[in-house]
A tleap script that builds the chain and sets N, CA, C and O, in Angstrom:
source leaprc.protein.ff14SB
mol = sequence {
  NMET THR TYR THR GLU PHE GLU ARG ASP PRO
  ASN GLU PRO PRO ARG GLY HIE ALA ARG VAL
  ILE TYR LEU GLY PRO VAL ALA PRO HIE TRP
  GLU ILE GLY SER ASP PHE GLY ASP ARG ALA
  LEU ILE ASP GLY PHE ARG ASP ARG VAL GLN
  ALA ARG LEU GLN LEU VAL PRO PRO HIE ASP
  PRO GLN PHE ARG ARG ASN ARG GLU ARG VAL
  ILE ARG ASP ALA GLU ARG GLU GLY LEU LEU
  LEU ASP TRP ASP LEU GLY GLU PRO GLU CGLU
}
set mol.1.N position { 27.074 22.880 16.298 }
set mol.1.CA position { 25.851 23.468 16.105 }
set mol.1.C position { 24.995 23.195 17.035 }
set mol.1.O position { 24.582 22.146 17.530 }
set mol.2.N position { 24.692 24.819 17.275 }
set mol.2.CA position { 23.341 24.920 18.677 }
set mol.2.C position { 22.116 24.940 18.251 }
set mol.2.O position { 21.649 25.443 17.229 }
set mol.3.N position { 21.442 24.150 19.403 }
set mol.3.CA position { 20.094 24.144 19.057 }
set mol.3.C position { 19.297 25.161 18.412 }
set mol.3.O position { 18.541 24.847 17.492 }
set mol.4.N position { 19.408 26.440 18.843 }
set mol.4.CA position { 18.988 27.726 18.358 }
set mol.4.C position { 19.249 28.019 17.059 }
set mol.4.O position { 18.401 28.641 16.419 }
set mol.5.N position { 20.653 27.558 16.365 }
set mol.5.CA position { 21.161 28.012 15.242 }
set mol.5.C position { 20.452 26.990 14.290 }
set mol.5.O position { 20.482 27.140 13.068 }
set mol.6.N position { 19.878 26.053 14.837 }
set mol.6.CA position { 19.247 24.580 13.539 }
set mol.6.C position { 18.006 25.037 13.645 }
set mol.6.O position { 17.319 25.347 14.619 }
set mol.7.N position { 17.813 25.032 12.460 }
set mol.7.CA position { 16.414 25.140 12.070 }
set mol.7.C position { 16.078 24.183 10.947 }
set mol.7.O position { 16.797 24.225 9.949 }
set mol.8.N position { 14.894 23.174 10.995 }
set mol.8.CA position { 14.437 21.913 10.267 }
set mol.8.C position { 13.468 22.597 9.067 }
set mol.8.O position { 12.702 23.548 9.221 }
set mol.9.N position { 13.739 21.785 7.736 }
set mol.9.CA position { 13.072 22.245 6.559 }
set mol.9.C position { 11.225 21.521 7.054 }
set mol.9.O position { 10.868 20.343 7.090 }
set mol.10.N position { 10.652 22.423 7.271 }
set mol.10.CA position { 8.984 21.570 7.441 }
set mol.10.C position { 8.818 20.386 6.125 }
set mol.10.O position { 8.142 19.361 6.214 }
set mol.11.N position { 9.356 20.677 5.302 }
set mol.11.CA position { 8.985 19.290 3.985 }
set mol.11.C position { 9.828 18.091 4.317 }
set mol.11.O position { 9.484 16.917 4.178 }
set mol.12.N position { 10.912 18.512 4.747 }
set mol.12.CA position { 11.294 17.010 5.408 }
set mol.12.C position { 10.602 15.994 5.999 }
set mol.12.O position { 9.724 16.345 6.787 }
set mol.13.N position { 10.766 14.838 5.826 }
set mol.13.CA position { 9.955 13.540 6.319 }
set mol.13.C position { 10.526 13.374 7.891 }
set mol.13.O position { 11.679 13.523 8.296 }
set mol.14.N position { 9.338 13.020 8.616 }
set mol.14.CA position { 10.203 12.723 10.283 }
set mol.14.C position { 10.953 11.811 9.949 }
set mol.14.O position { 10.841 10.955 9.071 }
set mol.15.N position { 12.304 12.169 11.217 }
set mol.15.CA position { 13.244 11.308 10.969 }
set mol.15.C position { 12.999 9.841 12.230 }
set mol.15.O position { 13.683 8.817 12.224 }
set mol.16.N position { 12.072 10.089 13.019 }
set mol.16.CA position { 11.037 9.125 13.845 }
set mol.16.C position { 10.077 9.482 14.449 }
set mol.16.O position { 9.583 10.600 14.295 }
set mol.17.N position { 9.582 8.513 15.333 }
set mol.17.CA position { 8.189 8.751 15.927 }
set mol.17.C position { 8.461 8.582 17.791 }
set mol.17.O position { 9.173 7.664 18.199 }
set mol.18.N position { 7.922 9.395 18.596 }
set mol.18.CA position { 7.937 9.158 19.710 }
set mol.18.C position { 6.682 8.701 20.624 }
set mol.18.O position { 5.687 9.159 20.062 }
set mol.19.N position { 6.391 8.172 21.499 }
set mol.19.CA position { 4.839 8.170 21.969 }
set mol.19.C position { 5.267 8.349 23.760 }
set mol.19.O position { 6.000 7.587 24.391 }
set mol.20.N position { 4.721 9.302 24.168 }
set mol.20.CA position { 4.838 9.428 25.755 }
set mol.20.C position { 3.713 9.195 26.123 }
set mol.20.O position { 2.716 9.736 25.643 }
set mol.21.N position { 3.707 7.970 27.446 }
set mol.21.CA position { 2.415 7.542 28.089 }
set mol.21.C position { 2.796 7.920 29.349 }
set mol.21.O position { 3.952 7.987 29.765 }
set mol.22.N position { 1.669 8.192 30.010 }
set mol.22.CA position { 1.299 8.412 31.289 }
set mol.22.C position { 1.323 6.936 32.217 }
set mol.22.O position { 0.373 6.268 31.808 }
set mol.23.N position { 1.892 6.356 33.064 }
set mol.23.CA position { 1.427 5.586 33.469 }
set mol.23.C position { 0.964 5.510 34.834 }
set mol.23.O position { 0.898 4.373 35.301 }
set mol.24.N position { 0.695 6.285 35.428 }
set mol.24.CA position { -0.009 6.485 36.656 }
set mol.24.C position { 0.605 7.558 37.784 }
set mol.24.O position { 1.517 8.372 37.639 }
set mol.25.N position { -0.053 7.329 38.724 }
set mol.25.CA position { 0.681 8.457 39.783 }
set mol.25.C position { 1.713 7.672 40.507 }
set mol.25.O position { 2.386 8.409 41.226 }
set mol.26.N position { 2.113 6.242 40.566 }
set mol.26.CA position { 3.523 5.674 41.351 }
set mol.26.C position { 4.273 5.617 40.215 }
set mol.26.O position { 3.876 5.097 39.172 }
set mol.27.N position { 5.563 6.234 40.401 }
set mol.27.CA position { 6.889 6.537 39.994 }
set mol.27.C position { 7.476 4.872 39.630 }
set mol.27.O position { 7.549 3.987 40.482 }
set mol.28.N position { 7.847 4.717 38.217 }
set mol.28.CA position { 8.022 5.939 37.433 }
set mol.28.C position { 6.837 6.287 36.668 }
set mol.28.O position { 6.095 5.317 36.515 }
set mol.29.N position { 6.454 7.295 36.174 }
set mol.29.CA position { 5.238 8.316 35.861 }
set mol.29.C position { 5.072 7.624 34.303 }
set mol.29.O position { 4.134 6.873 34.038 }
set mol.30.N position { 6.156 8.006 33.294 }
set mol.30.CA position { 6.172 7.725 32.219 }
set mol.30.C position { 6.843 6.383 31.535 }
set mol.30.O position { 7.589 5.581 32.097 }
set mol.31.N position { 6.372 6.351 30.148 }
set mol.31.CA position { 7.187 5.342 29.425 }
set mol.31.C position { 7.142 5.944 27.975 }
set mol.31.O position { 6.061 6.220 27.452 }
set mol.32.N position { 8.169 6.112 27.430 }
set mol.32.CA position { 8.538 6.786 25.860 }
set mol.32.C position { 8.849 5.284 24.742 }
set mol.32.O position { 9.890 4.628 24.760 }
set mol.33.N position { 8.080 5.114 24.167 }
set mol.33.CA position { 8.256 4.169 23.005 }
set mol.33.C position { 8.350 4.772 21.923 }
set mol.33.O position { 8.290 6.001 21.929 }
set mol.34.N position { 8.546 3.958 20.551 }
set mol.34.CA position { 8.690 4.852 19.420 }
set mol.34.C position { 8.179 3.370 18.260 }
set mol.34.O position { 8.244 2.161 18.481 }
set mol.35.N position { 7.883 3.827 17.519 }
set mol.35.CA position { 7.409 3.071 16.190 }
set mol.35.C position { 8.370 2.836 14.757 }
set mol.35.O position { 8.363 1.903 13.954 }
set mol.36.N position { 9.107 3.969 14.801 }
set mol.36.CA position { 10.256 4.011 13.985 }
set mol.36.C position { 11.297 5.116 14.242 }
set mol.36.O position { 11.073 5.952 15.116 }
set mol.37.N position { 12.390 5.148 13.536 }
set mol.37.CA position { 13.354 6.230 13.502 }
set mol.37.C position { 14.699 5.335 13.912 }
set mol.37.O position { 14.845 4.175 14.296 }
set mol.38.N position { 15.320 6.091 13.728 }
set mol.38.CA position { 17.223 5.804 14.519 }
set mol.38.C position { 17.047 5.600 15.969 }
set mol.38.O position { 16.420 6.320 16.746 }
set mol.39.N position { 17.837 4.270 16.274 }
set mol.39.CA position { 17.630 3.988 17.743 }
set mol.39.C position { 18.519 4.803 18.481 }
set mol.39.O position { 18.308 5.001 19.678 }
set mol.40.N position { 19.492 5.299 17.896 }
set mol.40.CA position { 20.573 6.248 18.981 }
set mol.40.C position { 19.907 7.497 19.076 }
set mol.40.O position { 20.075 8.171 20.092 }
set mol.41.N position { 18.892 8.057 17.804 }
set mol.41.CA position { 18.145 9.344 17.824 }
set mol.41.C position { 16.895 8.837 19.251 }
set mol.41.O position { 16.857 9.387 20.351 }
set mol.42.N position { 16.134 7.859 18.866 }
set mol.42.CA position { 15.199 8.073 19.934 }
set mol.42.C position { 15.648 7.524 21.479 }
set mol.42.O position { 14.945 7.758 22.463 }
set mol.43.N position { 16.448 7.043 21.523 }
set mol.43.CA position { 17.090 6.980 23.034 }
set mol.43.C position { 17.747 8.061 23.651 }
set mol.43.O position { 17.483 8.227 24.842 }
set mol.44.N position { 18.638 8.928 23.057 }
set mol.44.CA position { 18.891 10.123 23.473 }
set mol.44.C position { 17.746 11.181 23.771 }
set mol.44.O position { 17.875 12.006 24.676 }
set mol.45.N position { 16.473 11.106 22.861 }
set mol.45.CA position { 15.348 11.831 23.244 }
set mol.45.C position { 14.480 11.356 24.233 }
set mol.45.O position { 13.746 12.182 24.776 }
set mol.46.N position { 14.418 10.042 24.609 }
set mol.46.CA position { 14.196 9.289 25.500 }
set mol.46.C position { 14.536 9.707 26.809 }
set mol.46.O position { 13.835 10.011 27.775 }
set mol.47.N position { 16.147 9.640 26.580 }
set mol.47.CA position { 16.653 9.961 27.813 }
set mol.47.C position { 16.524 11.689 28.297 }
set mol.47.O position { 16.672 11.896 29.502 }
set mol.48.N position { 16.326 12.585 27.632 }
set mol.48.CA position { 15.813 13.982 27.506 }
set mol.48.C position { 14.251 14.056 28.559 }
set mol.48.O position { 13.992 14.586 29.640 }
set mol.49.N position { 13.511 13.274 27.629 }
set mol.49.CA position { 12.270 12.820 27.840 }
set mol.49.C position { 12.082 13.069 29.774 }
set mol.49.O position { 11.695 13.846 30.647 }
set mol.50.N position { 12.730 11.665 29.492 }
set mol.50.CA position { 12.794 11.340 31.684 }
set mol.50.C position { 13.539 12.384 32.162 }
set mol.50.O position { 12.869 12.771 33.119 }
set mol.51.N position { 14.464 13.048 32.093 }
set mol.51.CA position { 15.021 13.794 32.797 }
set mol.51.C position { 13.765 15.026 33.054 }
set mol.51.O position { 13.370 15.485 34.125 }
set mol.52.N position { 13.401 15.295 31.895 }
set mol.52.CA position { 12.176 16.189 32.412 }
set mol.52.C position { 11.118 16.230 33.345 }
set mol.52.O position { 10.817 16.987 34.269 }
set mol.53.N position { 10.467 14.843 32.675 }
set mol.53.CA position { 9.401 14.533 33.369 }
set mol.53.C position { 9.411 13.429 34.462 }
set mol.53.O position { 8.367 13.004 34.956 }
set mol.54.N position { 10.352 13.093 34.728 }
set mol.54.CA position { 10.490 11.789 35.535 }
set mol.54.C position { 9.882 11.844 37.062 }
set mol.54.O position { 9.561 10.752 37.530 }
set mol.55.N position { 9.691 13.007 37.885 }
set mol.55.CA position { 9.017 12.747 39.101 }
set mol.55.C position { 7.953 14.207 38.748 }
set mol.55.O position { 7.740 15.146 39.515 }
set mol.56.N position { 7.441 14.024 37.430 }
set mol.56.CA position { 6.443 15.186 37.211 }
set mol.56.C position { 5.227 15.049 36.691 }
set mol.56.O position { 4.983 15.737 35.700 }
set mol.57.N position { 4.091 14.076 37.251 }
set mol.57.CA position { 2.945 14.098 37.021 }
set mol.57.C position { 2.201 15.091 36.021 }
set mol.57.O position { 2.332 16.314 35.978 }
set mol.58.N position { 1.415 14.308 35.249 }
set mol.58.CA position { 0.453 15.489 34.333 }
set mol.58.C position { -0.133 16.639 34.999 }
set mol.58.O position { 0.017 17.722 34.435 }
set mol.59.N position { -0.883 16.599 36.286 }
set mol.59.CA position { -1.170 17.429 37.119 }
set mol.59.C position { -0.776 18.470 38.261 }
set mol.59.O position { -1.388 19.080 39.138 }
set mol.60.N position { 0.792 18.360 37.740 }
set mol.60.CA position { 1.946 19.145 38.878 }
set mol.60.C position { 1.485 20.194 37.996 }
set mol.60.O position { 0.829 19.954 36.982 }
set mol.61.N position { 1.866 21.510 38.421 }
set mol.61.CA position { 2.399 22.694 37.575 }
set mol.61.C position { 3.452 22.685 36.495 }
set mol.61.O position { 3.229 23.006 35.327 }
set mol.62.N position { 4.662 22.278 36.991 }
set mol.62.CA position { 5.224 22.122 36.318 }
set mol.62.C position { 5.358 21.338 34.764 }
set mol.62.O position { 6.088 21.596 33.807 }
set mol.63.N position { 4.280 20.232 34.979 }
set mol.63.CA position { 4.132 19.516 33.500 }
set mol.63.C position { 4.383 20.318 32.381 }
set mol.63.O position { 5.287 20.191 31.554 }
set mol.64.N position { 3.443 21.206 32.440 }
set mol.64.CA position { 2.956 22.053 31.328 }
set mol.64.C position { 4.294 23.141 30.806 }
set mol.64.O position { 4.099 24.028 29.975 }
set mol.65.N position { 5.315 22.951 31.294 }
set mol.65.CA position { 6.305 23.792 31.093 }
set mol.65.C position { 7.277 22.900 30.485 }
set mol.65.O position { 7.738 23.040 29.352 }
set mol.66.N position { 7.543 22.026 31.260 }
set mol.66.CA position { 8.126 20.867 30.538 }
set mol.66.C position { 7.996 20.037 29.353 }
set mol.66.O position { 8.895 19.674 28.595 }
set mol.67.N position { 6.124 19.658 29.271 }
set mol.67.CA position { 5.630 19.314 28.176 }
set mol.67.C position { 5.940 20.266 26.799 }
set mol.67.O position { 5.864 19.760 25.680 }
set mol.68.N position { 6.284 21.649 26.990 }
set mol.68.CA position { 6.540 22.426 25.919 }
set mol.68.C position { 8.082 22.214 25.879 }
set mol.68.O position { 8.314 21.700 24.785 }
set mol.69.N position { 9.112 22.356 26.494 }
set mol.69.CA position { 10.398 21.834 26.089 }
set mol.69.C position { 10.285 20.531 25.513 }
set mol.69.O position { 10.810 20.581 24.401 }
set mol.70.N position { 9.786 19.245 25.784 }
set mol.70.CA position { 9.331 17.914 25.018 }
set mol.70.C position { 9.293 18.052 23.570 }
set mol.70.O position { 9.979 17.468 22.732 }
set mol.71.N position { 8.101 19.183 23.366 }
set mol.71.CA position { 7.583 19.261 22.358 }
set mol.71.C position { 8.621 19.867 21.398 }
set mol.71.O position { 8.941 19.395 20.307 }
set mol.72.N position { 9.134 21.069 22.016 }
set mol.72.CA position { 10.360 21.802 21.028 }
set mol.72.C position { 11.797 20.789 20.977 }
set mol.72.O position { 12.679 20.958 20.135 }
set mol.73.N position { 11.843 19.647 22.113 }
set mol.73.CA position { 12.766 19.073 21.536 }
set mol.73.C position { 12.647 17.963 19.999 }
set mol.73.O position { 13.414 17.685 19.077 }
set mol.74.N position { 11.299 17.595 20.373 }
set mol.74.CA position { 11.112 16.698 19.094 }
set mol.74.C position { 10.812 17.479 17.904 }
set mol.74.O position { 11.163 16.901 16.875 }
set mol.75.N position { 10.353 18.440 17.755 }
set mol.75.CA position { 10.294 19.240 16.760 }
set mol.75.C position { 12.103 19.514 15.885 }
set mol.75.O position { 12.401 19.326 14.705 }
set mol.76.N position { 12.957 19.990 17.010 }
set mol.76.CA position { 14.303 20.179 16.635 }
set mol.76.C position { 14.846 18.760 15.824 }
set mol.76.O position { 15.485 18.827 14.774 }
set mol.77.N position { 14.525 17.627 16.412 }
set mol.77.CA position { 14.983 16.147 16.163 }
set mol.77.C position { 14.547 15.849 14.907 }
set mol.77.O position { 15.075 15.095 14.089 }
set mol.78.N position { 13.138 16.753 14.766 }
set mol.78.CA position { 12.505 16.038 13.515 }
set mol.78.C position { 11.448 14.826 13.734 }
set mol.78.O position { 11.163 14.088 12.790 }
set mol.79.N position { 10.938 14.672 14.891 }
set mol.79.CA position { 10.202 13.417 15.509 }
set mol.79.C position { 8.636 13.817 15.602 }
set mol.79.O position { 8.173 14.918 15.899 }
set mol.80.N position { 7.819 12.407 15.207 }
set mol.80.CA position { 6.484 12.696 15.328 }
set mol.80.C position { 6.477 12.615 16.668 }
set mol.80.O position { 7.326 11.937 17.248 }
set mol.81.N position { 5.597 13.240 17.279 }
set mol.81.CA position { 5.282 12.846 18.688 }
set mol.81.C position { 3.751 12.804 19.007 }
set mol.81.O position { 2.898 13.515 18.476 }
set mol.82.N position { 3.536 11.792 20.023 }
set mol.82.CA position { 2.141 11.439 20.378 }
set mol.82.C position { 2.211 11.441 22.086 }
set mol.82.O position { 2.931 10.793 22.844 }
set mol.83.N position { 1.384 12.228 22.297 }
set mol.83.CA position { 0.977 12.040 23.902 }
set mol.83.C position { -0.123 10.764 24.629 }
set mol.83.O position { -1.149 10.577 23.974 }
set mol.84.N position { -0.003 10.143 25.559 }
set mol.84.CA position { -0.893 9.511 26.100 }
set mol.84.C position { -0.953 9.482 27.763 }
set mol.84.O position { -0.190 8.844 28.489 }
set mol.85.N position { -2.061 10.340 28.185 }
set mol.85.CA position { -2.217 10.809 29.284 }
set mol.85.C position { -3.150 10.060 30.094 }
set mol.85.O position { -3.201 10.250 31.309 }
set mol.86.N position { -3.850 9.271 29.542 }
set mol.86.CA position { -4.767 8.380 29.861 }
set mol.86.C position { -5.934 9.321 30.218 }
set mol.86.O position { -6.452 9.307 31.335 }
set mol.87.N position { -6.351 10.191 29.160 }
set mol.87.CA position { -7.472 11.165 29.786 }
set mol.87.C position { -7.736 11.740 28.152 }
set mol.87.O position { -6.732 11.688 27.440 }
set mol.88.N position { -8.863 12.221 27.581 }
set mol.88.CA position { -8.933 12.893 26.524 }
set mol.88.C position { -8.347 14.469 26.672 }
set mol.88.O position { -8.460 15.209 27.650 }
set mol.89.N position { -7.751 14.714 25.512 }
set mol.89.CA position { -7.255 15.807 25.439 }
set mol.89.C position { -7.891 17.042 25.640 }
set mol.89.O position { -9.019 16.711 25.274 }
set mol.90.N position { -8.003 18.344 25.986 }
set mol.90.CA position { -8.919 19.349 26.041 }
set mol.90.C position { -9.119 20.434 24.761 }
set mol.90.O position { -9.956 21.333 24.840 }
savepdb mol mol.pdb
quit
């Protein structure tokens, strides 16, 4: 099944949780933690997030596009997603 064919029921409980934390201007920029969920699911998500954000700090123009991709990925997987960018959200 491809991602485009897969739709989650919005009434389904979350399958896990992920927190994306910005560590600062020196690489690695990001840490991805989790409070609950299947370890394999979280590890796969973590790998994809690291691939998208590894060299992209939040002030980089590419960050917004990649952040949207991470959000869509979390929605597809049924994960609750938190961001800690080290500053208040706009």
